[in-house]
VEXDREN-2710 file (C-alpha; in Angstrom, 1 decimal):
% VEXDREN-2710
k/r/px/py/pz
1/MET/-149.7/-67.4/-33.1
2/THR/-151.7/-66.1/-31.0
3/ARG/-154.6/-68.4/-30.7
4/PHE/-152.8/-71.7/-32.5
5/ALA/-149.6/-72.0/-30.4
6/TYR/-151.9/-73.0/-27.3
7/ALA/-152.9/-76.6/-28.9
8/LEU/-148.7/-76.8/-27.9
9/LEU/-148.9/-75.7/-24.8
10/LEU/-151.9/-77.2/-23.6
11/PRO/-151.1/-80.7/-22.6
12/PRO/-148.3/-79.4/-20.5
13/MET/-150.1/-76.2/-19.0
14/ARG/-153.1/-78.8/-18.3
15/ASP/-150.5/-81.7/-16.5
16/ASP/-148.8/-78.8/-14.6
17/LEU/-151.7/-76.6/-13.6
18/SER/-154.3/-79.6/-13.1
19/TRP/-156.8/-78.9/-15.1
20/THR/-159.7/-81.0/-16.8
21/TYR/-160.0/-81.0/-20.4
22/THR/-163.5/-78.6/-19.9
23/LEU/-161.2/-76.3/-18.5
24/ALA/-158.7/-76.2/-21.3
25/GLY/-161.2/-75.6/-23.9
26/SER/-162.7/-73.3/-21.8
27/MET/-159.3/-71.6/-22.3
28/ASN/-160.3/-70.9/-26.5
29/THR/-163.8/-70.5/-25.2
30/PHE/-162.8/-67.2/-23.2
31/ASN/-160.1/-66.5/-26.2
32/ALA/-163.2/-66.9/-29.0
33/VAL/-165.8/-64.7/-26.6
34/GLY/-163.0/-61.6/-26.7
35/TYR/-163.1/-62.5/-31.1
36/LEU/-166.5/-61.6/-30.9
37/ILE/-166.1/-58.8/-28.9
38/GLY/-163.3/-57.7/-31.3
39/ALA/-165.4/-57.9/-34.2
40/LEU/-168.0/-55.9/-33.1
41/VAL/-165.9/-53.0/-33.0
42/THR/-163.2/-53.2/-35.2
43/PRO/-165.2/-51.7/-37.6
44/ARG/-165.4/-48.4/-35.6
45/MET/-161.9/-48.8/-35.0
46/LEU/-161.0/-49.2/-38.9
47/LYS/-163.0/-45.8/-39.5
48/ARG/-160.9/-44.0/-36.7
49/TRP/-157.7/-45.0/-37.0
50/GLY/-157.5/-47.1/-40.4
51/ALA/-157.0/-50.1/-41.5
52/VAL/-153.1/-49.8/-41.1
53/ASN/-152.7/-48.5/-37.7
54/VAL/-155.4/-51.3/-36.2
55/LEU/-153.7/-53.7/-37.7
56/ILE/-150.3/-52.7/-36.4
57/SER/-151.2/-52.1/-33.1
58/GLY/-153.6/-55.2/-32.4
59/ALA/-150.3/-57.4/-33.6
60/MET/-148.2/-55.5/-31.0
61/MET/-151.1/-56.0/-28.1
62/ALA/-151.3/-59.7/-29.0
63/SER/-147.1/-59.7/-28.4
64/VAL/-147.4/-58.5/-24.8
65/LEU/-150.3/-60.8/-23.9
66/MET/-148.4/-63.5/-25.0
67/ALA/-145.3/-62.5/-23.2
68/LEU/-147.7/-61.6/-20.1
69/THR/-149.1/-65.4/-20.2
70/GLY/-145.5/-66.0/-18.6
71/PHE/-146.2/-64.7/-15.6
72/PHE/-149.2/-66.0/-14.5
73/SER/-150.8/-69.8/-13.1
74/GLU/-153.6/-68.5/-11.9
75/THR/-157.1/-69.7/-13.9
76/SER/-158.7/-66.5/-13.3
77/VAL/-155.6/-64.3/-14.9
78/LEU/-154.8/-66.9/-17.8
79/LEU/-158.7/-66.6/-19.0
80/LEU/-158.6/-62.5/-19.0
81/GLN/-155.3/-62.9/-20.9
82/ARG/-157.4/-65.3/-23.5
83/LEU/-160.2/-62.8/-23.2
84/LEU/-158.1/-60.1/-24.5
85/ALA/-155.9/-61.7/-27.1
86/GLY/-159.1/-62.9/-29.0
87/ALA/-160.4/-59.5/-29.2
88/VAL/-156.7/-58.0/-30.6
89/SER/-156.7/-61.1/-33.0
90/ALA/-159.8/-60.3/-34.3
91/ALA/-158.7/-56.8/-35.3
92/VAL/-155.9/-57.9/-36.4
93/PHE/-158.0/-60.4/-39.0
94/VAL/-160.5/-58.2/-39.8
95/SER/-157.7/-55.0/-40.6
96/GLY/-155.3/-57.3/-42.7
97/GLY/-158.6/-59.4/-44.1
98/LEU/-159.5/-55.7/-45.4
99/LEU/-156.6/-54.8/-47.1
100/ALA/-156.1/-57.6/-48.8
101/ALA/-159.6/-57.8/-50.2
102/ARG/-158.6/-53.9/-51.6
103/LEU/-156.1/-54.9/-53.1
104/GLY/-157.4/-57.8/-54.7
105/ALA/-159.9/-55.7/-56.1
106/HIS/-157.4/-53.7/-57.7
107/LEU/-155.7/-57.1/-59.5
108/PRO/-159.0/-59.6/-60.1
109/SER/-157.4/-62.2/-61.7
110/GLN/-155.2/-62.7/-58.7
111/SER/-158.0/-61.9/-56.0
112/GLY/-158.1/-65.1/-55.0
113/LEU/-154.7/-65.9/-54.5
114/LEU/-153.5/-62.9/-52.4
115/LEU/-156.5/-62.9/-49.7
116/GLY/-155.0/-67.2/-49.9
117/LEU/-151.8/-65.7/-49.1
118/TYR/-153.0/-62.9/-46.4
119/TYR/-154.8/-65.9/-44.6
120/GLY/-152.6/-68.7/-45.0
121/GLY/-149.3/-66.2/-43.7
122/THR/-151.0/-68.2/-40.2
123/GLY/-149.3/-70.9/-41.7
124/TRP/-145.9/-69.4/-40.9
125/GLY/-146.8/-68.9/-37.4
126/ILE/-148.1/-72.3/-36.8
127/VAL/-144.6/-73.8/-38.4
128/LEU/-142.4/-71.3/-36.0
129/SER/-144.8/-72.3/-32.9
130/ALA/-143.8/-76.1/-34.0
131/GLY/-140.5/-75.4/-33.5
132/LEU/-140.4/-72.3/-30.8
133/VAL/-142.7/-74.2/-28.2
134/PRO/-140.7/-77.8/-27.9
135/ALA/-137.3/-76.6/-27.7
136/ALA/-138.4/-73.7/-24.8
137/LEU/-139.9/-76.5/-23.0
138/THR/-136.8/-78.7/-23.2
139/ALA/-134.5/-75.6/-21.9
140/ALA/-137.0/-74.8/-19.4
141/ASN/-137.0/-78.5/-18.0
142/GLU/-133.3/-78.3/-18.4
143/GLN/-133.3/-75.4/-15.5
144/ALA/-135.8/-77.1/-13.5
145/PHE/-138.1/-74.2/-14.3
146/VAL/-141.2/-74.2/-11.9
147/HIS/-143.4/-73.6/-14.8
148/PRO/-141.7/-74.7/-18.0
149/TRP/-144.4/-73.3/-20.0
150/ALA/-144.0/-69.9/-19.7
151/TRP/-140.7/-69.7/-21.4
152/ALA/-142.7/-71.2/-24.7
153/TRP/-145.0/-67.9/-24.0
154/TRP/-141.8/-65.8/-24.3
155/GLY/-140.2/-67.2/-26.7
156/LEU/-143.4/-66.7/-28.8
157/ALA/-143.9/-63.2/-27.7
158/LEU/-140.1/-62.5/-28.8
159/ALA/-141.1/-63.8/-32.3
160/CYS/-144.2/-61.9/-32.9
161/PHE/-142.6/-58.3/-31.5
162/THR/-140.1/-58.8/-34.2
163/MET/-142.4/-59.2/-36.7
164/THR/-144.6/-56.6/-35.4
165/LEU/-141.5/-54.6/-35.6
166/VAL/-141.2/-55.1/-39.7
167/MET/-144.8/-54.3/-40.4
168/PHE/-144.2/-51.3/-38.0
169/ALA/-141.4/-50.4/-40.4
170/MET/-143.1/-50.9/-43.4
171/ARG/-146.4/-48.9/-42.1
172/LEU/-145.8/-46.1/-43.8
173/GLN/-145.3/-47.6/-47.7
174/ILE/-148.3/-50.1/-46.9
175/THR/-150.3/-46.5/-46.2
176/ARG/-148.9/-44.7/-49.3
177/TRP/-150.0/-47.9/-52.0
178/THR/-153.6/-48.3/-50.1
179/ALA/-153.9/-44.6/-50.3
180/GLU/-153.6/-45.4/-53.8
181/LEU/-156.6/-47.8/-53.9
182/LYS/-160.4/-46.4/-54.0
183/PRO/-161.6/-45.5/-50.7
184/ILE/-163.9/-47.9/-49.2
185/ASP/-166.2/-46.5/-46.6
186/THR/-164.8/-48.9/-43.3
187/ASN/-168.0/-48.4/-41.4
188/GLY/-169.7/-49.9/-44.2
189/ALA/-172.8/-47.3/-44.2
190/LEU/-174.8/-47.8/-47.2
191/HIS/-176.5/-45.7/-50.0
192/SER/-180.1/-45.7/-50.4
193/HIS/-180.0/-47.9/-53.4
194/GLN/-177.5/-50.8/-52.1
195/ALA/-180.0/-51.2/-48.6
196/THR/-181.4/-54.4/-50.1
197/HIS/-177.9/-56.2/-50.6
198/MET/-177.4/-55.9/-47.0
199/HIS/-180.5/-58.0/-46.0
200/TRP/-179.0/-60.5/-43.8
201/PRO/-181.6/-62.8/-44.4
202/HIS/-180.5/-63.6/-47.5
203/TRP/-177.0/-64.6/-46.0
204/VAL/-178.9/-67.2/-43.6
205/PHE/-177.2/-70.6/-45.2
206/GLY/-173.9/-69.0/-45.7
207/LEU/-173.5/-67.6/-42.1
208/ALA/-175.0/-70.8/-40.6
209/GLY/-172.3/-72.9/-42.7
210/TYR/-169.5/-70.5/-41.7
211/ALA/-170.8/-70.4/-37.8
212/LEU/-170.7/-74.4/-37.7
213/PHE/-167.6/-74.1/-38.9
214/GLY/-166.1/-72.2/-36.1
215/VAL/-167.5/-74.5/-34.1
216/GLY/-165.9/-77.5/-35.5
217/TYR/-162.6/-76.6/-36.2
218/ILE/-161.6/-74.9/-33.4
219/GLY/-162.3/-78.6/-31.3
220/TYR/-159.5/-80.2/-33.8
221/MET/-156.9/-77.0/-33.4
222/THR/-157.2/-76.8/-29.4
223/PHE/-157.0/-80.4/-28.5
224/VAL/-155.5/-82.7/-31.8
225/VAL/-151.8/-82.5/-29.7
226/ALA/-153.4/-83.9/-26.8
227/VAL/-155.1/-86.5/-29.2
228/LEU/-151.7/-87.4/-30.2
229/ARG/-150.0/-87.5/-26.4
230/GLU/-152.7/-89.7/-25.8
231/GLN/-152.0/-91.9/-29.1
232/GLY/-148.1/-92.0/-27.3
233/ALA/-146.6/-89.7/-30.3
234/ASN/-143.4/-88.0/-28.7
235/THR/-142.0/-84.6/-29.5
236/ALA/-140.3/-84.9/-32.1
237/GLN/-143.3/-86.3/-34.2
238/ILE/-145.7/-83.7/-32.1
239/SER/-143.6/-80.9/-33.9
240/GLY/-143.4/-82.1/-37.3
241/PHE/-146.9/-82.9/-37.4
242/TYR/-147.9/-79.5/-36.4
243/ALA/-145.3/-78.3/-39.0
244/LEU/-146.7/-79.8/-41.3
245/LEU/-150.0/-78.7/-40.8
246/GLY/-148.8/-74.9/-41.0
247/VAL/-147.0/-75.7/-43.9
248/ALA/-150.2/-76.9/-45.6
249/VAL/-151.6/-73.7/-44.4
250/VAL/-149.0/-72.1/-46.3
251/ALA/-149.5/-74.2/-49.4
252/SER/-153.4/-73.8/-49.5
253/SER/-153.5/-70.5/-50.8
254/ARG/-152.5/-71.8/-54.1
255/ILE/-154.7/-74.6/-54.0
256/TRP/-157.6/-73.1/-53.7
257/ALA/-157.0/-70.0/-55.0
258/GLY/-159.0/-71.2/-58.7
259/LEU/-161.9/-72.1/-56.2
260/LEU/-162.5/-68.8/-54.4
261/ASN/-162.3/-67.2/-57.6
262/ARG/-164.8/-69.4/-59.7
263/TYR/-168.0/-69.7/-56.9
264/ARG/-170.3/-66.6/-55.5
265/GLY/-172.3/-68.7/-53.9
266/GLY/-171.9/-71.0/-51.2
267/GLN/-169.9/-73.9/-52.9
268/SER/-166.5/-72.8/-51.8
269/LEU/-167.1/-72.7/-48.1
270/SER/-169.1/-76.2/-48.7
271/ILE/-166.5/-77.9/-50.3
272/LEU/-164.0/-76.8/-47.7
273/ASN/-166.0/-77.3/-44.3
274/ALA/-166.2/-81.1/-46.4
275/LEU/-163.1/-81.8/-46.5
276/LEU/-162.3/-81.0/-42.8
277/SER/-165.1/-82.7/-41.8
278/VAL/-163.1/-85.7/-43.3
279/ALA/-160.0/-84.6/-41.8
280/THR/-161.4/-84.3/-38.1
281/LEU/-163.2/-87.4/-38.4
282/ILE/-159.7/-89.6/-39.2
283/PRO/-158.6/-89.2/-35.5
284/VAL/-161.6/-90.8/-34.0
285/VAL/-161.6/-94.3/-36.4
286/THR/-157.9/-94.7/-36.1
287/SER/-154.6/-93.7/-34.2
288/ALA/-151.7/-95.1/-37.3
289/TRP/-149.3/-92.2/-37.1
290/PRO/-149.2/-92.0/-41.7
291/MET/-153.3/-91.7/-41.1
292/MET/-152.9/-89.0/-38.3
293/LEU/-150.2/-87.7/-41.1
294/VAL/-153.0/-87.1/-43.5
295/SER/-155.1/-85.5/-41.0
296/GLY/-152.9/-82.9/-40.5
297/LEU/-152.3/-82.4/-44.0
298/LEU/-155.5/-82.1/-45.2
299/PHE/-156.7/-80.2/-42.2
300/GLY/-154.0/-77.5/-42.6
301/SER/-154.6/-77.3/-46.5
302/VAL/-158.1/-76.6/-45.8
303/PHE/-159.1/-74.4/-42.4
304/LEU/-157.7/-70.8/-43.4
305/SER/-159.0/-71.2/-46.7
306/VAL/-162.3/-71.4/-45.5
307/VAL/-162.0/-67.9/-43.7
308/ALA/-161.0/-66.8/-47.0
309/SER/-163.9/-68.2/-48.9
310/THR/-166.4/-65.8/-46.9
311/THR/-164.2/-62.5/-47.6
312/ALA/-164.0/-63.7/-51.2
313/MET/-168.0/-64.5/-51.2
314/VAL/-168.4/-60.7/-49.4
315/LYS/-166.4/-59.5/-52.5
316/HIS/-168.1/-60.9/-54.9
317/ASN/-171.6/-60.0/-53.9
318/MET/-170.9/-56.3/-52.0
319/VAL/-170.2/-53.4/-53.2
320/PRO/-166.4/-52.0/-52.0
321/SER/-168.2/-49.7/-49.5
322/GLN/-170.4/-52.9/-48.0
323/TRP/-166.9/-55.0/-47.5
324/ALA/-166.1/-53.9/-43.9
325/ALA/-169.2/-54.6/-42.4
326/GLY/-169.8/-57.8/-44.6
327/ILE/-166.4/-59.2/-43.2
328/SER/-167.1/-58.3/-39.6
329/VAL/-170.5/-59.9/-39.5
330/PHE/-168.8/-63.2/-41.3
331/THR/-166.5/-62.7/-38.1
332/VAL/-168.9/-62.5/-35.5
333/VAL/-170.9/-65.3/-36.7
334/PHE/-167.3/-67.2/-36.7
335/ALA/-166.5/-66.1/-33.2
336/ILE/-170.3/-67.2/-31.9
337/GLY/-169.2/-70.8/-32.8
338/GLN/-166.2/-70.6/-31.5
339/ILE/-167.2/-69.8/-28.2
340/ILE/-169.5/-73.3/-28.2
341/GLY/-166.9/-75.5/-29.6
342/PRO/-163.6/-75.8/-27.5
343/THR/-165.8/-76.1/-24.0
344/MET/-168.5/-78.4/-25.7
345/VAL/-165.5/-80.5/-26.9
346/GLY/-163.4/-80.2/-23.6
347/TRP/-166.8/-81.4/-21.6
348/ILE/-168.0/-84.2/-24.1
349/ALA/-163.8/-85.4/-23.5
350/ASP/-164.0/-85.4/-19.8
351/GLY/-167.0/-88.0/-20.1
352/THR/-166.7/-91.5/-21.5
353/GLY/-165.2/-91.7/-25.1
354/GLY/-162.9/-88.9/-24.2
355/LEU/-160.9/-87.1/-26.6
356/GLN/-162.1/-88.9/-29.7
357/ARG/-166.1/-88.7/-29.0
358/GLY/-165.6/-84.9/-28.8
359/LEU/-163.6/-84.6/-32.1
360/LEU/-166.4/-86.8/-33.6
361/TYR/-169.0/-83.6/-32.4
362/SER/-166.5/-81.6/-34.4
363/ALA/-166.9/-83.2/-37.5
364/ALA/-170.7/-83.7/-37.3
365/ALA/-170.6/-79.8/-37.0
366/LEU/-168.4/-79.1/-39.9
367/LEU/-170.1/-81.8/-42.1
368/LEU/-173.7/-79.9/-41.4
369/GLY/-171.9/-76.8/-41.9
370/ALA/-171.1/-78.0/-45.7
371/VAL/-174.7/-79.1/-46.1
372/LEU/-176.1/-75.8/-45.2
373/ALA/-173.4/-73.5/-46.9
374/ARG/-174.3/-75.8/-50.4
375/LEU/-177.6/-73.7/-49.7
376/GLN/-176.1/-70.2/-49.8
377/LYS/-177.3/-68.7/-53.2
378/PRO/-175.3/-65.9/-55.2
379/ILE/-176.5/-62.1/-53.9
380/HIS/-176.4/-59.6/-57.2
381/LYS/-175.2/-56.6/-56.7
382/ARG/-176.8/-53.1/-58.0
END
């Protein structure tokens, strides 16, 4: 919700604050810079405080930052908020992914499903956002509030606080079952006989494919609602589209579980990137409403499974003591891609061709990522 609800709020915030598409995209670029910072420092936090504490603390801080967004309209403050929100969301993503990977190690036949369930949980946040944001905007407009979009941020923050409290109430139970699992060195410390398996040039194609996924997918998720508005979609249609996308994210955990378990190299990443490229290309070539629904359904059913695919790749090719470091490195290159994507698409959209040309750039990045990921070979563990 911290990241993807922004797509629903970008059009009203842009209209109210007179943003260009470049500036609107920069909001998510700053979010991605924060994500990169968070990915770099999370392994140290995991070592010091443990995955459960990092997960819950990150969720609480993300909720606070969302609430604060509604109190400011200055561009510099909003950019800072997106930066800090990106940092804590990286902590949440990495720590939760590590917990899911550890549980999957003890249930190998369900490993892909467990990873998909964790990452697919973002879909419920998207569905909830699709309902909360329009309702909050409508209520604010009826009260003639100065910045109606602020009410939406407050509503989202309240929902996030509630879910964080549920996690907090479960913290002792989660800590107990994770304590029963085989301990993992969350700092990614290496033993001498493992060093050859941390040689990152061996991962160059997988890392490049994932970086290009970051470049391509975030352009779609940042601007697709703005595209729908330009095409004349009404509020109900936009809410339905985004909710459908979120439900598809949830379903993706079962759709791709077998794929994640089957391949040890970059095949899963390649297939999923290629499908995302098709979904992103649809709004470029047509504005037909049924095809837009197909685009959202296909995109939602794939995009977070790409994240799960890299976690699965790390698990297939590294020993457990290296998982946290491996997940963090993939998260870093993902964040670098996200830094480039939103501002570049916004800059292109401000020129001739508009948002459709920007999404064409995103689709091309995803297709190139698919080609490069296919070249990633398995790395044998010793």
